[in-house]
PyMOL commands that place a pseudoatom at each C-alpha (Angstrom):
pseudoatom trace, name=CA, resn=MET, resi=1, chain=A, elem=C, hetatm=0, pos=[-17.888, -6.501, 7.715]
pseudoatom trace, name=CA, resn=PHE, resi=2, chain=A, elem=C, hetatm=0, pos=[-18.150, -2.692, 9.242]
pseudoatom trace, name=CA, resn=GLU, resi=3, chain=A, elem=C, hetatm=0, pos=[-19.964, -2.031, 5.932]
pseudoatom trace, name=CA, resn=SER, resi=4, chain=A, elem=C, hetatm=0, pos=[-22.477, -4.665, 6.729]
pseudoatom trace, name=CA, resn=VAL, resi=5, chain=A, elem=C, hetatm=0, pos=[-22.605, -3.705, 10.290]
pseudoatom trace, name=CA, resn=ALA, resi=6, chain=A, elem=C, hetatm=0, pos=[-22.822, -0.381, 9.550]
pseudoatom trace, name=CA, resn=GLU, resi=7, chain=A, elem=C, hetatm=0, pos=[-26.805, -0.657, 7.390]
pseudoatom trace, name=CA, resn=ARG, resi=8, chain=A, elem=C, hetatm=0, pos=[-27.428, -3.027, 9.322]
pseudoatom trace, name=CA, resn=GLU, resi=9, chain=A, elem=C, hetatm=0, pos=[-27.908, -0.827, 11.939]
pseudoatom trace, name=CA, resn=LEU, resi=10, chain=A, elem=C, hetatm=0, pos=[-28.871, 1.331, 9.593]
pseudoatom trace, name=CA, resn=TRP, resi=11, chain=A, elem=C, hetatm=0, pos=[-26.649, 4.073, 10.240]
pseudoatom trace, name=CA, resn=PRO, resi=12, chain=A, elem=C, hetatm=0, pos=[-26.078, 7.099, 7.838]
pseudoatom trace, name=CA, resn=LYS, resi=13, chain=A, elem=C, hetatm=0, pos=[-23.426, 6.629, 4.901]
pseudoatom trace, name=CA, resn=GLU, resi=14, chain=A, elem=C, hetatm=0, pos=[-22.482, 10.009, 5.426]
pseudoatom trace, name=CA, resn=GLU, resi=15, chain=A, elem=C, hetatm=0, pos=[-21.047, 8.912, 9.349]
pseudoatom trace, name=CA, resn=TRP, resi=16, chain=A, elem=C, hetatm=0, pos=[-19.151, 6.374, 8.546]
pseudoatom trace, name=CA, resn=ALA, resi=17, chain=A, elem=C, hetatm=0, pos=[-16.242, 7.313, 8.195]
pseudoatom trace, name=CA, resn=SER, resi=18, chain=A, elem=C, hetatm=0, pos=[-16.377, 9.826, 11.636]
pseudoatom trace, name=CA, resn=ILE, resi=19, chain=A, elem=C, hetatm=0, pos=[-18.085, 6.136, 12.958]
pseudoatom trace, name=CA, resn=LEU, resi=20, chain=A, elem=C, hetatm=0, pos=[-14.725, 4.183, 11.945]
pseudoatom trace, name=CA, resn=ALA, resi=21, chain=A, elem=C, hetatm=0, pos=[-11.552, 6.815, 12.247]
pseudoatom trace, name=CA, resn=PRO, resi=22, chain=A, elem=C, hetatm=0, pos=[-11.707, 5.976, 16.302]
pseudoatom trace, name=CA, resn=PHE, resi=23, chain=A, elem=C, hetatm=0, pos=[-10.752, 2.443, 15.598]
pseudoatom trace, name=CA, resn=LEU, resi=24, chain=A, elem=C, hetatm=0, pos=[-8.261, 2.627, 12.578]
pseudoatom trace, name=CA, resn=SER, resi=25, chain=A, elem=C, hetatm=0, pos=[-4.465, 1.296, 13.570]
pseudoatom trace, name=CA, resn=GLY, resi=26, chain=A, elem=C, hetatm=0, pos=[-1.817, 0.516, 11.504]
pseudoatom trace, name=CA, resn=GLU, resi=27, chain=A, elem=C, hetatm=0, pos=[-1.564, 0.989, 7.891]
pseudoatom trace, name=CA, resn=PRO, resi=28, chain=A, elem=C, hetatm=0, pos=[-5.240, 1.847, 8.008]
pseudoatom trace, name=CA, resn=LEU, resi=29, chain=A, elem=C, hetatm=0, pos=[-4.406, 5.033, 10.053]
pseudoatom trace, name=CA, resn=LEU, resi=30, chain=A, elem=C, hetatm=0, pos=[-1.847, 6.034, 7.849]
pseudoatom trace, name=CA, resn=ALA, resi=31, chain=A, elem=C, hetatm=0, pos=[-4.690, 5.778, 4.957]
pseudoatom trace, name=CA, resn=LEU, resi=32, chain=A, elem=C, hetatm=0, pos=[-6.665, 7.958, 6.964]
pseudoatom trace, name=CA, resn=GLN, resi=33, chain=A, elem=C, hetatm=0, pos=[-3.925, 11.015, 8.247]
pseudoatom trace, name=CA, resn=ALA, resi=34, chain=A, elem=C, hetatm=0, pos=[-2.144, 10.716, 4.773]
pseudoatom trace, name=CA, resn=LEU, resi=35, chain=A, elem=C, hetatm=0, pos=[-5.680, 12.181, 3.604]
pseudoatom trace, name=CA, resn=THR, resi=36, chain=A, elem=C, hetatm=0, pos=[-7.007, 15.693, 3.845]
pseudoatom trace, name=CA, resn=ALA, resi=37, chain=A, elem=C, hetatm=0, pos=[-9.470, 16.253, 6.521]
pseudoatom trace, name=CA, resn=GLN, resi=38, chain=A, elem=C, hetatm=0, pos=[-12.059, 17.369, 4.172]
pseudoatom trace, name=CA, resn=GLU, resi=39, chain=A, elem=C, hetatm=0, pos=[-11.156, 13.300, 2.607]
pseudoatom trace, name=CA, resn=ALA, resi=40, chain=A, elem=C, hetatm=0, pos=[-11.088, 12.201, 5.817]
pseudoatom trace, name=CA, resn=GLN, resi=41, chain=A, elem=C, hetatm=0, pos=[-14.997, 12.630, 6.419]
pseudoatom trace, name=CA, resn=ASP, resi=42, chain=A, elem=C, hetatm=0, pos=[-15.915, 10.359, 2.988]
pseudoatom trace, name=CA, resn=TYR, resi=43, chain=A, elem=C, hetatm=0, pos=[-16.106, 6.818, 3.870]
pseudoatom trace, name=CA, resn=CYS, resi=44, chain=A, elem=C, hetatm=0, pos=[-15.728, 5.469, -0.069]
pseudoatom trace, name=CA, resn=ALA, resi=45, chain=A, elem=C, hetatm=0, pos=[-12.184, 8.056, -0.444]
pseudoatom trace, name=CA, resn=LEU, resi=46, chain=A, elem=C, hetatm=0, pos=[-10.914, 6.643, 3.747]
pseudoatom trace, name=CA, resn=ARG, resi=47, chain=A, elem=C, hetatm=0, pos=[-11.788, 3.472, 1.972]
pseudoatom trace, name=CA, resn=SER, resi=48, chain=A, elem=C, hetatm=0, pos=[-10.196, 3.849, -1.326]
pseudoatom trace, name=CA, resn=GLU, resi=49, chain=A, elem=C, hetatm=0, pos=[-7.117, 5.176, 0.299]
pseudoatom trace, name=CA, resn=ILE, resi=50, chain=A, elem=C, hetatm=0, pos=[-7.098, 2.249, 2.443]
pseudoatom trace, name=CA, resn=LEU, resi=51, chain=A, elem=C, hetatm=0, pos=[-7.135, -0.378, 0.654]
pseudoatom trace, name=CA, resn=ALA, resi=52, chain=A, elem=C, hetatm=0, pos=[-5.074, 1.136, -1.702]
pseudoatom trace, name=CA, resn=ARG, resi=53, chain=A, elem=C, hetatm=0, pos=[-2.317, 1.579, 1.418]
pseudoatom trace, name=CA, resn=VAL, resi=54, chain=A, elem=C, hetatm=0, pos=[-2.839, -2.424, 2.850]
pseudoatom trace, name=CA, resn=GLY, resi=55, chain=A, elem=C, hetatm=0, pos=[-2.263, -3.961, -1.179]
pseudoatom trace, name=CA, resn=MET, resi=56, chain=A, elem=C, hetatm=0, pos=[-5.949, -4.178, -1.912]
pseudoatom trace, name=CA, resn=SER, resi=57, chain=A, elem=C, hetatm=0, pos=[-7.221, -1.830, -4.406]
pseudoatom trace, name=CA, resn=PRO, resi=58, chain=A, elem=C, hetatm=0, pos=[-8.685, -2.649, -8.015]
pseudoatom trace, name=CA, resn=SER, resi=59, chain=A, elem=C, hetatm=0, pos=[-5.426, -2.792, -9.801]
pseudoatom trace, name=CA, resn=ALA, resi=60, chain=A, elem=C, hetatm=0, pos=[-3.851, -4.861, -6.677]
pseudoatom trace, name=CA, resn=ALA, resi=61, chain=A, elem=C, hetatm=0, pos=[-7.251, -7.101, -7.724]
pseudoatom trace, name=CA, resn=ALA, resi=62, chain=A, elem=C, hetatm=0, pos=[-6.135, -6.644, -12.138]
pseudoatom trace, name=CA, resn=ILE, resi=63, chain=A, elem=C, hetatm=0, pos=[-2.947, -8.075, -11.046]
pseudoatom trace, name=CA, resn=GLU, resi=64, chain=A, elem=C, hetatm=0, pos=[-3.608, -11.040, -9.031]
pseudoatom trace, name=CA, resn=HIS, resi=65, chain=A, elem=C, hetatm=0, pos=[-6.165, -12.205, -11.524]
pseudoatom trace, name=CA, resn=HIS, resi=66, chain=A, elem=C, hetatm=0, pos=[-4.141, -12.462, -14.089]
pseudoatom trace, name=CA, resn=LYS, resi=67, chain=A, elem=C, hetatm=0, pos=[-1.821, -13.923, -12.257]
pseudoatom trace, name=CA, resn=TRP, resi=68, chain=A, elem=C, hetatm=0, pos=[-4.834, -16.528, -11.204]
pseudoatom trace, name=CA, resn=THR, resi=69, chain=A, elem=C, hetatm=0, pos=[-4.192, -19.987, -12.067]
pseudoatom trace, name=CA, resn=TYR, resi=70, chain=A, elem=C, hetatm=0, pos=[-5.965, -23.455, -11.169]
pseudoatom trace, name=CA, resn=ARG, resi=71, chain=A, elem=C, hetatm=0, pos=[-4.084, -25.242, -8.295]
pseudoatom trace, name=CA, resn=PRO, resi=72, chain=A, elem=C, hetatm=0, pos=[-4.395, -29.271, -8.732]
pseudoatom trace, name=CA, resn=GLY, resi=73, chain=A, elem=C, hetatm=0, pos=[-5.370, -30.639, -5.671]
pseudoatom trace, name=CA, resn=VAL, resi=74, chain=A, elem=C, hetatm=0, pos=[-7.432, -27.366, -4.096]
pseudoatom trace, name=CA, resn=PRO, resi=75, chain=A, elem=C, hetatm=0, pos=[-11.118, -28.309, -3.983]
pseudoatom trace, name=CA, resn=PRO, resi=76, chain=A, elem=C, hetatm=0, pos=[-12.604, -26.191, -7.586]
pseudoatom trace, name=CA, resn=ARG, resi=77, chain=A, elem=C, hetatm=0, pos=[-15.087, -24.201, -5.772]
pseudoatom trace, name=CA, resn=ASN, resi=78, chain=A, elem=C, hetatm=0, pos=[-12.658, -23.037, -3.279]
pseudoatom trace, name=CA, resn=GLN, resi=79, chain=A, elem=C, hetatm=0, pos=[-10.850, -21.902, -5.963]
pseudoatom trace, name=CA, resn=MET, resi=80, chain=A, elem=C, hetatm=0, pos=[-13.675, -20.351, -8.457]
pseudoatom trace, name=CA, resn=THR, resi=81, chain=A, elem=C, hetatm=0, pos=[-14.947, -18.547, -5.302]
pseudoatom trace, name=CA, resn=MET, resi=82, chain=A, elem=C, hetatm=0, pos=[-11.188, -16.787, -4.809]
pseudoatom trace, name=CA, resn=LEU, resi=83, chain=A, elem=C, hetatm=0, pos=[-11.747, -16.144, -8.152]
pseudoatom trace, name=CA, resn=LEU, resi=84, chain=A, elem=C, hetatm=0, pos=[-15.248, -14.292, -8.179]
pseudoatom trace, name=CA, resn=ARG, resi=85, chain=A, elem=C, hetatm=0, pos=[-13.900, -12.132, -5.045]
pseudoatom trace, name=CA, resn=LEU, resi=86, chain=A, elem=C, hetatm=0, pos=[-10.467, -11.235, -6.834]
pseudoatom trace, name=CA, resn=THR, resi=87, chain=A, elem=C, hetatm=0, pos=[-12.973, -10.524, -9.547]
pseudoatom trace, name=CA, resn=SER, resi=88, chain=A, elem=C, hetatm=0, pos=[-15.632, -8.281, -8.034]
pseudoatom trace, name=CA, resn=ARG, resi=89, chain=A, elem=C, hetatm=0, pos=[-12.564, -6.504, -6.084]
pseudoatom trace, name=CA, resn=TRP, resi=90, chain=A, elem=C, hetatm=0, pos=[-11.062, -6.064, -9.687]
pseudoatom trace, name=CA, resn=LEU, resi=91, chain=A, elem=C, hetatm=0, pos=[-13.991, -4.682, -10.800]
pseudoatom trace, name=CA, resn=GLU, resi=92, chain=A, elem=C, hetatm=0, pos=[-16.651, -3.145, -8.610]
pseudoatom trace, name=CA, resn=PRO, resi=93, chain=A, elem=C, hetatm=0, pos=[-19.877, -4.500, -9.978]
pseudoatom trace, name=CA, resn=GLY, resi=94, chain=A, elem=C, hetatm=0, pos=[-21.353, -3.046, -6.809]
pseudoatom trace, name=CA, resn=THR, resi=95, chain=A, elem=C, hetatm=0, pos=[-20.190, 0.922, -7.251]
pseudoatom trace, name=CA, resn=SER, resi=96, chain=A, elem=C, hetatm=0, pos=[-19.607, 0.083, -11.232]
pseudoatom trace, name=CA, resn=THR, resi=97, chain=A, elem=C, hetatm=0, pos=[-21.784, 0.773, -13.820]
pseudoatom trace, name=CA, resn=PRO, resi=98, chain=A, elem=C, hetatm=0, pos=[-22.166, -2.188, -16.769]
pseudoatom trace, name=CA, resn=GLU, resi=99, chain=A, elem=C, hetatm=0, pos=[-20.436, 0.123, -19.212]
pseudoatom trace, name=CA, resn=GLU, resi=100, chain=A, elem=C, hetatm=0, pos=[-17.423, 1.635, -16.354]
pseudoatom trace, name=CA, resn=VAL, resi=101, chain=A, elem=C, hetatm=0, pos=[-17.254, -2.637, -16.273]
pseudoatom trace, name=CA, resn=ALA, resi=102, chain=A, elem=C, hetatm=0, pos=[-16.976, -2.551, -19.633]
pseudoatom trace, name=CA, resn=GLU, resi=103, chain=A, elem=C, hetatm=0, pos=[-14.415, -0.868, -20.366]
pseudoatom trace, name=CA, resn=LYS, resi=104, chain=A, elem=C, hetatm=0, pos=[-12.235, -2.198, -17.314]
pseudoatom trace, name=CA, resn=VAL, resi=105, chain=A, elem=C, hetatm=0, pos=[-12.003, -5.070, -19.304]
pseudoatom trace, name=CA, resn=ALA, resi=106, chain=A, elem=C, hetatm=0, pos=[-11.596, -3.503, -22.787]
pseudoatom trace, name=CA, resn=VAL, resi=107, chain=A, elem=C, hetatm=0, pos=[-8.624, -1.284, -20.384]
pseudoatom trace, name=CA, resn=ASP, resi=108, chain=A, elem=C, hetatm=0, pos=[-6.942, -4.026, -19.576]
pseudoatom trace, name=CA, resn=ARG, resi=109, chain=A, elem=C, hetatm=0, pos=[-7.139, -5.890, -21.945]
pseudoatom trace, name=CA, resn=TYR, resi=110, chain=A, elem=C, hetatm=0, pos=[-5.559, -2.647, -24.376]
pseudoatom trace, name=CA, resn=VAL, resi=111, chain=A, elem=C, hetatm=0, pos=[-3.076, -1.607, -21.918]
pseudoatom trace, name=CA, resn=ARG, resi=112, chain=A, elem=C, hetatm=0, pos=[-2.216, -5.644, -21.952]
pseudoatom trace, name=CA, resn=ALA, resi=113, chain=A, elem=C, hetatm=0, pos=[-1.405, -5.683, -25.389]
pseudoatom trace, name=CA, resn=LEU, resi=114, chain=A, elem=C, hetatm=0, pos=[0.578, -2.969, -26.349]
pseudoatom trace, name=CA, resn=PRO, resi=115, chain=A, elem=C, hetatm=0, pos=[4.123, -2.785, -26.732]
pseudoatom trace, name=CA, resn=PRO, resi=116, chain=A, elem=C, hetatm=0, pos=[6.151, -3.459, -23.229]
pseudoatom trace, name=CA, resn=GLU, resi=117, chain=A, elem=C, hetatm=0, pos=[8.080, 0.474, -24.304]
pseudoatom trace, name=CA, resn=LEU, resi=118, chain=A, elem=C, hetatm=0, pos=[3.923, 1.468, -24.851]
pseudoatom trace, name=CA, resn=ARG, resi=119, chain=A, elem=C, hetatm=0, pos=[2.008, -0.360, -21.787]
pseudoatom trace, name=CA, resn=LYS, resi=120, chain=A, elem=C, hetatm=0, pos=[5.533, 1.363, -19.252]
pseudoatom trace, name=CA, resn=ALA, resi=121, chain=A, elem=C, hetatm=0, pos=[4.792, 4.732, -20.589]
pseudoatom trace, name=CA, resn=VAL, resi=122, chain=A, elem=C, hetatm=0, pos=[0.967, 4.188, -20.463]
pseudoatom trace, name=CA, resn=ALA, resi=123, chain=A, elem=C, hetatm=0, pos=[1.660, 3.113, -16.643]
pseudoatom trace, name=CA, resn=LEU, resi=124, chain=A, elem=C, hetatm=0, pos=[4.253, 5.659, -15.721]
pseudoatom trace, name=CA, resn=ARG, resi=125, chain=A, elem=C, hetatm=0, pos=[1.689, 8.415, -16.938]
pseudoatom trace, name=CA, resn=GLY, resi=126, chain=A, elem=C, hetatm=0, pos=[-0.680, 6.549, -13.894]
pseudoatom trace, name=CA, resn=VAL, resi=127, chain=A, elem=C, hetatm=0, pos=[-3.776, 7.595, -16.611]
pseudoatom trace, name=CA, resn=GLN, resi=128, chain=A, elem=C, hetatm=0, pos=[-6.799, 5.574, -16.285]
pseudoatom trace, name=CA, resn=SER, resi=129, chain=A, elem=C, hetatm=0, pos=[-9.505, 6.598, -18.804]
pseudoatom trace, name=CA, resn=PRO, resi=130, chain=A, elem=C, hetatm=0, pos=[-9.261, 5.025, -22.077]
pseudoatom trace, name=CA, resn=GLY, resi=131, chain=A, elem=C, hetatm=0, pos=[-8.810, 8.351, -23.880]
pseudoatom trace, name=CA, resn=ALA, resi=132, chain=A, elem=C, hetatm=0, pos=[-5.948, 9.304, -22.086]
pseudoatom trace, name=CA, resn=ARG, resi=133, chain=A, elem=C, hetatm=0, pos=[-4.403, 6.120, -22.502]
pseudoatom trace, name=CA, resn=VAL, resi=134, chain=A, elem=C, hetatm=0, pos=[-4.287, 6.567, -25.846]
pseudoatom trace, name=CA, resn=TYR, resi=135, chain=A, elem=C, hetatm=0, pos=[-3.463, 10.348, -25.924]
pseudoatom trace, name=CA, resn=THR, resi=136, chain=A, elem=C, hetatm=0, pos=[-0.139, 8.694, -23.883]
pseudoatom trace, name=CA, resn=CYS, resi=137, chain=A, elem=C, hetatm=0, pos=[0.348, 5.659, -26.593]
pseudoatom trace, name=CA, resn=ASN, resi=138, chain=A, elem=C, hetatm=0, pos=[0.121, 8.538, -29.171]
pseudoatom trace, name=CA, resn=GLY, resi=139, chain=A, elem=C, hetatm=0, pos=[2.092, 10.770, -28.018]
pseudoatom trace, name=CA, resn=ARG, resi=140, chain=A, elem=C, hetatm=0, pos=[4.825, 7.988, -27.126]
pseudoatom trace, name=CA, resn=LEU, resi=141, chain=A, elem=C, hetatm=0, pos=[4.687, 6.769, -31.041]
pseudoatom trace, name=CA, resn=ARG, resi=142, chain=A, elem=C, hetatm=0, pos=[5.194, 10.137, -32.422]
pseudoatom trace, name=CA, resn=HIS, resi=143, chain=A, elem=C, hetatm=0, pos=[8.690, 11.024, -30.361]
pseudoatom trace, name=CA, resn=GLN, resi=144, chain=A, elem=C, hetatm=0, pos=[9.082, 7.430, -32.331]
pseudoatom trace, name=CA, resn=ILE, resi=145, chain=A, elem=C, hetatm=0, pos=[8.506, 8.192, -35.732]
pseudoatom trace, name=CA, resn=PRO, resi=146, chain=A, elem=C, hetatm=0, pos=[12.023, 8.864, -37.953]
pseudoatom trace, name=CA, resn=ARG, resi=147, chain=A, elem=C, hetatm=0, pos=[11.005, 12.410, -39.741]
pseudoatom trace, name=CA, resn=GLY, resi=148, chain=A, elem=C, hetatm=0, pos=[10.130, 12.194, -43.224]
pseudoatom trace, name=CA, resn=HIS, resi=149, chain=A, elem=C, hetatm=0, pos=[7.542, 9.409, -42.561]
pseudoatom trace, name=CA, resn=SER, resi=150, chain=A, elem=C, hetatm=0, pos=[4.046, 10.385, -41.517]
pseudoatom trace, name=CA, resn=PRO, resi=151, chain=A, elem=C, hetatm=0, pos=[1.411, 8.268, -39.608]
for i in range(1, 151): cmd.bond("trace and resi %d" % i, "trace and resi %d" % (i + 1))
show_as sticks, trace
zoom trace
């Protein structure tokens, strides 16, 4: 809603964080306080931190997206709208290039297909890029291969 108002009022995007800051309370205020002074002036950084704190980060949306199931008794149109919103929150098509969206889908599928032990290792490392995830898996597998055997 804030973004819609800011765009309608033609507020300069570089001022959005300072316009929004005085109105924050609770978890969003804690998110603001967790940022450095420079980050607190960056609306995108502030927005990401707030969404992460209230469980609405792209990662949280991805989890909800994959947990989604059809619910009998709820109108199909409502369910599809909710699923589309979750998917948009996860993939961020408005701020991601088509290549970045495809990469998010591929990385998600890759990680979900890993054996549980490797999936945990990748998650613990907090790596995001496909290359970093593959590197983590390779390193983990290298430690599991008995001596005298080549990969």
